[in-house]
C-alpha positions as a Python dict, from the first residue, in 0.01 Angstrom:
ca = {
    (1, 'M'): (0, 0, 0),
    (2, 'T'): (207, -162, -266),
    (3, 'E'): (155, -138, -638),
    (4, 'E'): (53, -502, -655),
    (5, 'L'): (-222, -449, -400),
    (6, 'I'): (-356, -145, -583),
    (7, 'I'): (-356, -333, -913),
    (8, 'E'): (-532, -628, -750),
    (9, 'V'): (-800, -402, -599),
    (10, 'L'): (-861, -215, -924),
    (11, 'T'): (-875, -539, -1123),
    (12, 'E'): (-1129, -690, -886),
    (13, 'V'): (-1343, -375, -889),
    (14, 'F'): (-1329, -364, -1269),
    (15, 'W'): (-1437, -727, -1306),
    (16, 'T'): (-1714, -690, -1050),
    (17, 'T'): (-1846, -384, -1233),
    (18, 'F'): (-1825, -574, -1561),
    (19, 'L'): (-2020, -868, -1416),
    (20, 'I'): (-2288, -638, -1275),
    (21, 'L'): (-2336, -454, -1604),
    (22, 'L'): (-2313, -758, -1832),
    (23, 'P'): (-2679, -874, -1804),
    (24, 'V'): (-2817, -527, -1874),
    (25, 'L'): (-2586, -466, -2167),
    (26, 'G'): (-2644, -815, -2307),
    (27, 'V'): (-3023, -784, -2303),
    (28, 'S'): (-3003, -435, -2454),
    (29, 'L'): (-2781, -572, -2731),
    (30, 'V'): (-3015, -861, -2811),
    (31, 'V'): (-3324, -637, -2808),
    (32, 'G'): (-3143, -383, -3027),
    (33, 'I'): (-3053, -651, -3282),
    (34, 'F'): (-3413, -777, -3297),
    (35, 'I'): (-3546, -423, -3339),
    (36, 'S'): (-3291, -354, -3613),
    (37, 'V'): (-3393, -668, -3802),
    (38, 'F'): (-3760, -569, -3762),
    (39, 'Q'): (-3687, -218, -3891),
    (40, 'A'): (-3493, -354, -4188),
    (41, 'A'): (-3772, -597, -4274),
    (42, 'T'): (-4052, -341, -4249),
    (43, 'S'): (-3863, -27, -4359),
    (44, 'I'): (-3986, 158, -4048),
    (45, 'Q'): (-3725, 415, -3947),
    (46, 'E'): (-3869, 549, -3622),
    (47, 'M'): (-3611, 647, -3357),
    (48, 'T'): (-3841, 578, -3062),
    (49, 'L'): (-3889, 223, -3188),
    (50, 'T'): (-3525, 150, -3104),
    (51, 'F'): (-3506, 344, -2778),
    (52, 'V'): (-3823, 248, -2591),
    (53, 'P'): (-3799, -135, -2613),
    (54, 'K'): (-3431, -128, -2508),
    (55, 'L'): (-3516, 99, -2217),
    (56, 'I'): (-3802, -124, -2104),
    (57, 'A'): (-3588, -438, -2137),
    (58, 'A'): (-3301, -279, -1942),
    (59, 'V'): (-3534, -168, -1662),
    (60, 'L'): (-3687, -516, -1640),
    (61, 'V'): (-3344, -680, -1624),
    (62, 'I'): (-3235, -437, -1353),
    (63, 'I'): (-3550, -512, -1152),
    (64, 'F'): (-3507, -889, -1180),
    (65, 'M'): (-3129, -888, -1126),
    (66, 'L'): (-3124, -625, -850),
    (67, 'P'): (-3085, -870, -557),
    (68, 'W'): (-2788, -1036, -728),
    (69, 'M'): (-2635, -698, -818),
    (70, 'I'): (-2672, -571, -462),
    (71, 'D'): (-2520, -893, -327),
    (72, 'K'): (-2216, -850, -553),
    (73, 'M'): (-2174, -483, -458),
    (74, 'V'): (-2209, -553, -85),
    (75, 'A'): (-1958, -840, -109),
    (76, 'I'): (-1694, -626, -281),
    (77, 'T'): (-1756, -337, -41),
    (78, 'I'): (-1712, -560, 264),
    (79, 'K'): (-1400, -711, 112),
    (80, 'M'): (-1252, -367, 44),
    (81, 'F'): (-1328, -238, 395),
    (82, 'T'): (-1177, -543, 562),
    (83, 'M'): (-873, -528, 335),
    (84, 'F'): (-821, -157, 408),
    (85, 'Q'): (-857, -227, 777),
    (86, 'H'): (-576, -485, 758),
    (87, 'V'): (-357, -261, 541),
    (88, 'L'): (-384, 35, 778),
    (89, 'R'): (-268, -169, 1079),
}
């Protein structure tokens, strides 16, 4: 394996991981901002008020995006196995 191949593999894995995590992190960010604005407007400083809605939103996004996430992970896994098979020959 050459350095270029290793860098290409790691770059592709990094970007795939980033794409898989982006919807969950984005929704958690938006929900967190809304909760922060709500807390600032009402002066409620309850820690569970920030944690529970973000957790629920993240779980819902994972449930709805799970087929797409699995498709991305299976695609990169198949690509890696076929690439390793060609490299080892």
